[in-house]
N, C-alpha and C positions, 0 to 999 in steps of 0.2 A: 702604475702608480702604486707606490708602496701602499696603496694608499691605505696608509702608512701601515701598510705593506704587507703583504700576505700571500703573502709571503711567497715574498719574493724569495720513476722514481729515484729518491735520494741517492742510493748507492750506484745508480746507473749513469748519473751525469758525469761526463768527462770533459774537462777543459784543458787548454794548453797554457803553459807558461812560456817564456820566451824560447826555451831550448828543449824542454822535454815534457812528456805527458804526466799529468798528475791524476790521482783519484782519491776518494775519501779514505781509503785504508791507510794512506800515507800521512794523514793528519794525526796530531797528538790527541790523547784522550780528552784533554781540556777542550780542544776545538770541536771534536765530535759531539761532546756533551752539550756544548754551547749551541751548536747548529741544530741539533735534534730538539733540545728543550725550547729554543726560540721558535722553531717551526710549529710545535704544538701549542705553545702559549700564544703565538701570534694568530693562529687560526681562531682560537676561542675569543681572544680580545677583539679581533676584527668582527667576530660574529655579534658581539653586543655593544662595542664602543660607539659605532655610528648611530645607534638607536637611543643613546642616553639623552641627547637633546630632544628627540621626539617624545620619549617617555616623560621627561620633565615638562615639556610643553603640554602634553595631554593631561598630566596630573595637576599642574599649576597653571602656567601660561607661558607664552613665548618670551615675554619680557623677563620673567624670572629666570627662565632657562638660559637666555643669552647672557644676563649679568652673572649668573652663577658660574657658568663655564668660562666666561672671560676672566672672572676673578681667580679661578683656579690656575689659568695660564699665567696670570700676573704673580701669583704666589710661588709658582715653580721657578721664577727667575732667581730669587734669593735661595730657594731650596737647592737648586743646582749648584750654586756657589758653596753652600755649606757642605753638600755631599762631596764635592771634589776635595775639599779640605780634609774631611773625615777619612776619605779613602787612603790618603797618604800617611795617616796616623793610627789607624785601627786595622786589625786583621781582616783581610778581604773576604775570606771564606765565612767568617763569623758574620760580617755585615751582609753578605749575600744571602745566607740562610735566614737571618733575622728579617730582612726585607721580604723574602719569599713567604715566610710564615705569616707576616702581617697582611700581605696581599691575599693569601688564601683565606684568612679569617674575615677580611672585609667582603670577599665574594660570598661567603656564607651569610653574612648579615644582609647583604643586598638581596640575596635569594629569598630570605624569609621576610623581607620588608617590602616586597612587591604588593602594594595595596593602595586603595584610595583613601585610607584613613590618614588623617593629618599627621599623627604621631609616627606612623611607619614611613610616610613620605620624608619627614624630617630625618628619621633614622637612615633611610636610604641615602639622602644627600650627605649626611655626615660620613657614612661608610664609603661613599664614592669619593668624597673629598680626600679622605685618608688614603684610599686606593690610588688616587691621582698623584698625591704628594709623594707616596712611597715609590710609585713608578718613577717619578722624577728623581728620587734618591738612588734608585737601583740602576737606572740607565747608564750613568757614568761609570759605575763600578763594573758592570758587565762589559762595557767598552774596554776598560783597562785589562780585564781578564783575557780578552781576545788578544790585545796588544802584547801582553806578557807571554802568550803562547805562540805567537806568530814568529816564524823563521823566514829568512830571505827566500828559501826555496818555495814557500807556500803563500807568500804575501799577496801575489796577484790572484792566485787561484781562490783563496779563501773569500775575498770580497766578491768575486764573480758568483761563486756558488751560494753565498749568503743572499745576494741580490736575487738570484734565480729562485731560491727557496722561499724568499719573502713574497714574491709574486704568486707562487703556488699556494702559499698560505692565504693570501688575500682572496684568491678564487674560492677556496674551500670555506673560508670564514664568511664571506659574503653569502654563499649558498646556504650555509647552516643558519646564519642570522635571518635571512629572508624567510626560511621555512619555519623557524621556531619563535620569532619575536612575537607574532600576533597572538598565539594562544598558549605559548609555553615559555613565558619570560622567566619564571622562577626556575624551571628545569634548565634553562640556558645558563643561568648563574651557578646552579649546582654542578653542572658539567664542567664549567670553568673552574670551580673549586676543586673538583677531582683531579683535573689536569694540573693545576698549580701544586697540589699536594704531591702528586706523582713526580713532578719536577723537583720539588723540595727534597724528596727521598733520593732522587737521582743525583742531586747536587751533594747530598751528604755522602753518598757512596763513591761517586766518581770524580768530584772536584778535588784535585790534588791538594794535599795538605801544605805543600810549599807555597801555596797562595796565601797561607795564613801567616805570612811574614810581614811585619810592619816595616815600612821604609825607615832606614836608619839615619837619614840625613837630617832629621828634625829632633833627634833624641836630646839635643842640648837645650831645647826649650823646656821650661818648667811646665809640668802637667796642667797646672791651673791656668796657664796663659795660652795653652794650645788652641782653645776654642773661643777666645775673645774675638770680637768683631775686627779689631785691629790686626790680629794675627791672621785671621781668615783673609782679609783684603791683602795683606802683605804676601801671603802665599801665592796670590795670583799675579803679582808684579811681573815675574818672568813671562807669563803667557800674554799679558796685555802689552808688554814691550816688544813682543815678537810680531812685528808688523806683517811679515809674510804669512804667518798663521792667521792673524786677524783678517787679512784680505781674503784668505781662503774661506774662513768662517762667514764673512759677510757675503761672499759669492754664494756659498752653500745656502745661507738663509734666504736670500732673494730668489734663487732658483727653486728651492724647495717650496717657497711661497706659491710659485706658479702651479706646482703639482697639487698642493693643498687647496688651492683655489678651485680646483675641479669639484671638490666636495662642499664648497661654500658658495662663492659667487656664481660659478658656472652652472652648478646644479640648480640654484634658485632661478637664474636667468632662463635656463631651458624650460623649467616648469612654467614660467610666465610667458615666454615668447615663442617657443617652438610650436609650429603648426602641426597638429596631429595628422598622421598619414597612415595608410594601409600598406604593409609590406608582407607579401606572401600570406595574405589573409590575417595578418597580425596587426592589431591596432597599436601604433607607436605614438605615445605622447611625450611630453618633455621629460617626465620622470623615467620612462622606459628608455628614452634616448640616452639619458645619462648612464643608465645601467649598461646599455650597449657599448658606450664609450669605455667604461670600466672593463667590460668583458674583452673588448678589442685590445686594450692595453695589456691585459693579463695573457691573452692568447699569443700576442706578438712576443712577449717576453719569454714565455714557456717554450715556444717553438724555435725562436731565432737567436736566443742568447749564445748558444754554442757556435753558430756560424758567424755571427757578428764578432764574437770574441776572437776567432781565428783571424778574421780580417784586420781587426784593430791591433793584434799582436805583431802584425807585419808592418805597421805604420809607425812613424815618429810620434812620440807621446804628445807633443804640442800640437801637431797637425790633427791627430785623432781627437784631442780635446776640443780644438777649435771647431771641427766639423760637428761634434756632438752638441756643443753649445748652440751653434747656428740652427741645427735641426730643432733643438728643444725650444729655443726662443721663438722661431717661426711657428712651430706647432701650437704652443700654448697661447701665444698672442692671438692667433686666428681662432682658436677654440673659444676665446673670450667673447667674440661678437657674432660668429657665424650661426645660422639656423638651418642651413641646407644639410640634409641627411648625408649625402655623398661626401661633401666637403668636410663635414665634421669627422667622419670616419677616416678620411685621407689625412687630415692634419693630426688626428690622434695617433695614427701610425707613425707620422713624421716625428711627433713629440716623443713617442715611446722609443723609437730608434735613437734619437738624440740622448735620451736618458740612459739607455743601455750602453752608449759609448762613453759618456762623460762621467757617470756615477762611479764605476769601478776605479777610474783614474783618480777621481777626487779622493775616494776612500784610501787608496793605496798611498797617495802623496800625503794625506793627512796623517796616516800612521807613521810615515817616515819623518815627518816634521816634529813629532812629539818626543821630547827627551825622555829617556827611560825612567828617570827619577821624578818626573813631573807629570806622569800619565793621568793621575787623578784630577789635577786642576785643569789640564788641557782638555780632558774628556768632558769636564763640567762646562768649560767654555763652549765646547761643541754642542752640549745639551742646551745651553743658553741660545745658541744659534737656531736650534730647532724651535724653541719657544718663541723667538722673534719671528720665525717663519709663520707660525700659527697666528700670531697677532697681526701680521701683515695680511694673511689670507682672510681673517675675520674683518679687518679694516676694509677689504674689498667689497664686502656686502654693504657696509655703510656708504662707501664712496659710490657704489652703484645706484644708490637712491638719487644722487645728484647728477650723475653723468649718464650719457647714452651708452648703448652697447659698443658703438664704434669708438667713442672716447675712452671707454674702459679698455678696449683693445689696444689703443695707442698708449695708454698708461701702462698696460701690462708689457707691451713691447719695449718701451723705454726702460722700465724698471728691470725686466729680465735681461736686457742688453747690458745694463750697468752691472748686474750681478755676474753675468757671464764674463765681462771684462775683468772684474775683480778676481774671479777664480782663475782666469787665464794668466793674468799678471802674476798671481801668487805661485801657480805651478811653474810658470816659466822662470821666475826669479829663483825658486828653490832648485830646479833642475840645473839652471845655469851655474848656481853657486856650487852644487855638488860635482859638476863636471870639471870645475877648475882645479 
């Protein structure tokens, strides 16, 4: 589980593309910088991000925490649209550096505002809101930077190594967060600031200047009209008319919801329903059971990505995708209602294998579907898909109040099945069209 992701040593990993062996040295400077910077940033973000809700609950209350975070997700919907429009009209390197600097500054403010004083709590919320919005602006542009640098020779490899590094980062980030959150909150944010500033410097030095070129297809528009709401919506017309891409994004959103539900509904349910047990002299309650599931997910990804990739490369793309989706749907729908230790571990392994199979196929096909001159808007639509997944995952907590665990399991199975069908249809349609 990405979740959300962490990240998912570096130079030692070797994966196969269809015909020949690849390694990190063969990647362009842009891709190397992107992978390395993402790895360290994702570690530290994973270390503090899951604790934001807990911190706000402790400092204010659960009601405020829920409304505040839900509101930020809603704000990121239009933010993603605006970001995608800006990407295609302003220099990418300038935008990337600007966002990175703002993120670094907000981390410093959050570090110094860790306190029970009302003013500092308000300051923390403002800083985190700006941080969240800026992340929403930055994600589409970082996505387009990778797309600009990918060549056909590395397109399969890059998404596999990115997925693998993300899970590695998740493991390190969760460990650091667990160790430091209790007594060293401010230090955690200061460390995050240092890492973000180092990434800022790395981007200045190594991010190629040719990324600082503005797309020329829109130069005929008057400058004063380029950022009107009508012009922004008009720029998304090609993406919203691309039914194959929209089907893929819908499938991505629903399937990602299953993964994100692990940290929302499933974690809450295990805390309430899981019967404590003793395992090798260790007391396992619902919270620790959830942690074990995360650990299981990460270990499976780290150890078996290489082997599963080799097997998948020998299979037909649509067959591999179907198997991955089936495993994923079965795994997460059962995790939604089960309380038995052994079964929970087994179905987490099944879900993880499914994710390892379908996720790289999804990303590779998404990249191929995006027109080179519309990468900004298409990436923003992808970001909207992730925001939708977050909303669906949070809705699961509300729905869980009215439904039993078994009913939630059925709900999850039906919804994930629909998402899987949407993704499979999109990939099949795209590959059939390309093969003609």
